[in-house]
N, C-alpha and C positions, 0 to 999 in steps of 0.2 A: 521933881514931881512930874508924873506923866498922867495924861488923860486917856483912859482906856474905856472905850464905849462899844456897846453892841447895839447899833442904831435900830435894827428891826425888832429888838426886844425892849427898847426904851430904857436901856441901862447905860449910865455914864458915871465913871468913878475917877476920882483924882487920887492917885496912889504914889507914895514915895517909897523907894526901895528900903529906906531906913525906918525901922519900927520905933526905935528910941535910942538914946545914947546914955552911956555910963561914963560920966566925966566927958572927955573928948573922944571916947571910943564909940563909934556908931555900931549898933546891933541891927543887922539886916533881917528883913522879913524872910528872905530866901533861907537863911540858916535856921530860923525859927520854924518855918514850914517843913523843911527837910527833917529837922529834929522831931517835930510832931508826928510826921509820917512814920519815922523809925520807931518812936515810942508806942504809937497805936498798933503798929504791926507786931511789935514785941509783946505788947499786952495780950493781943489775941492769941499768939502762939503760946505764951506763958499759961493762959487760962485753959488751953485745949491740949497741951502736950502730954500730960501724964496718962490720960486715958488712951493715948495713942502710943504709949511705950517709951516716952522720952522724959527724963527727969527735969524738973524746973531749974535746978542748979546748972545742968548742962546747957539749958536754953540761955541763961544769963551769960555764961562763958562764951557760947557761940555768938551771941549778939554783940558782945564787947569786941571780940576779935574780928568779927565780921565788919563792924563799924570802922575799926582802925584800918584793917587791910582793904576794906572797900574804898575808903578815901584815898589810900595810897594807890590802889589799882586804878581808880578813876582819874587820878592826876597823871600817872604814868601813861595811861592810854591816850589821854588828851595831848600830853607833851610830845609823845612819839610822832603824832600826826599833825602837829602844829609847831614844829621847831622854828619856823620862820617868824613866829610871833614873839620870840624871846630874844632879848638883847644880851643876856648873860645866863650862866648856869644858875646864879642866885635867883633870877626871876622865875625859874622853873619851880622853885619851892614856895613861891608866894601864892598859895592857894586862895587867900583872901581876895585876890584880884580877879578871881573867876577862872574857870577852865577845868571842869570836871566832866567826864564822860561816863554815862550810866553803865555801858557795857563793861568798861574797865572796873567799875565798882562791883558789878555782879561777878566778874572773873576773880577779883581779889577776895571777895567774900566766900566764893566757892572754894578757892584754894585753902584759905584759913580754916574753913569748916571741915574739909577733908582731912587736913593735918590733925586738927583737934580730935576728930572721930577716930583716927588711926591711933593716936596716943592714948585716948581713953577707951579704946576698943569698943566703940559704939557702932551700931548698924548705920553705915553712911547713908544708904538709900532711904531708910526709915526717917532719919533725921531730916534729910532734904524734903521729904514728903510733908513732914510736920511743919517745916518752916515756910513752905511755898505760899500759903495764904498770907502770911505776914509780908512777904515780898510784894505781892499784889497790892496790899493795903498801903505799904510805904510808898510805892511808886505812884499809886493813884492820887495820894495826897501830895507827895513831893513835887509833882508836875506843876502845882499851883505856885511853887516858888518861881518857875519860869514866867508865869503870868505876871507876878509882881515885878519881875526884872524886865518885863516887856521883851521876851525872847521866845524862841521856839514857835514860830508862826510860818505860814505858807504864803502862797500867792494870793492875788486879789480874788475876791468872790462876792457874789450877790446873795449868798445863802442866808438863811435865817440867823445863823450863828456867826456871821461875819463880824470881825473885830476891828474897830478903828483905833489907831494909835495916834494920839495928838492931832486928831482931825483928818488924818490921811484916809485914803480909800480902804475900805474894809478888806481884811485878809483872813485866811483860814486860821482859826485858833488851834493849832496842832497840840498845844499843851492840854486843851480840853478834850480833844478827840482821844488822845492817848490815855488820859485819866479815865474817861468813860470806857475805853477798851479794856483797861485793867479791872475796872469794877465788874464788867460783864464776865471777864475771865475768872474773877474771884467767885462770882455766883455759880458759874458752871463748875468750877473746881470743888466747891463745897457740896454740890449736888452729886458729883461723881466719885469723890475720893473714897467713899466706903465701898465702891464697886470695883476697885482696883484688883487685879489678879496677882500683883507682885509689888513689893516695896520698890519705890523709885519711879513708878509710872505717873504718880501725881506730879512729881517734879518735872518729869518729861513733858507733861501737859503744860505746865507753867512756862517752860522754856520755849516750847513750840508756839503757844498762844501769844506770848509777849513778842517773840521774834517775828511772827507773821504780821502782826500789826505794825511793828517798827519798820519792817521792810517797805511797806507802802507809805506810811506816814513820813518816813525819811525822804522819799522821793518827792513829797509835796513841800518840803521844807525850804525856807529861804536859803539860797546858796551861801550866804554869808555865815551860816551856822552849820555847814556841812564840812566834815573832814573827808576829803576825797582820797581814794586809793587810785582811781583813774580820773584825772581832772574833768569835771563837768559831765561825767558819765556814770560813775559808780562810787557811792560813798562808802567809807570803810565800815560804817555801821550797817549798811545794807549787805555788804559782803559777809560780815560777822553774823547778821541775821540769817542769811541763807545757810551758812555753815552750822549755826546752832539748830536750825530747823531740821537739817539732815541728821545731825547727831541725835536730836530728841526723838525723831521718828524711828531711827535705827535702834536706839536704846529701848524704846517702848516695845518694839516688835520682839527684840531679843528677850526682854523680860516676860512678854506674853508667851512666847514659845517655851521658856524655861518653866513658867508656871504650869503650862499644859503637860510638860514632861514629868514634872514633880507629882502632878495629880495622877498620872498613869502608873507611877511606880507603886 
């Protein structure tokens, strides 16, 4: 049980990571929150996909494969940059002990979706555009799993949203900042997606927006939760964020140019 308080907001909560138990098996809030985010994101995409040219049956398949390979990718990503945390190869497979990285999850889901679209001969760019709002929804909700687990927080702060953990000095609640960032991204995406010049540009916006926010928030994070590529200098997630931003902007420009040429023909 942890006491999580926001002193300046007058909020104080006693939270256990365990929601309930089935027999001797504990069911964690983290898993339930992640699942809730996934299902709500899926529901939104399911309700909006057909008018945007993607069948509902395809959405179910993409979601299932994305979930499976997203978890696999998230675990592989984490393990690769935290090898010193594991005493044996068997420990690397114990996902229930924690250790999933969101970028690995995104990469895994992207790979599975691309393969699925190629097999089914679907428009890959259009599919990713349709799924982008669901990703924002899932991540905005999923970050509250980190709140329950008392993780993903930054340095000490006197700000209005300062979060105190078990009576300690308030720190930046990065999980909340990132969740809000994703909600803002979702609103902007919904406002601009009908103005795209070419399929794929909506997904480019998602990648850029999420990565831009992650670049800065990762730098504010408690060092204990950073996977470093250069010790105490550059986190692997920051490096990936920079690469993703460059890729997103480049792809957006290429698609914009392509749309302009197609209109001139």
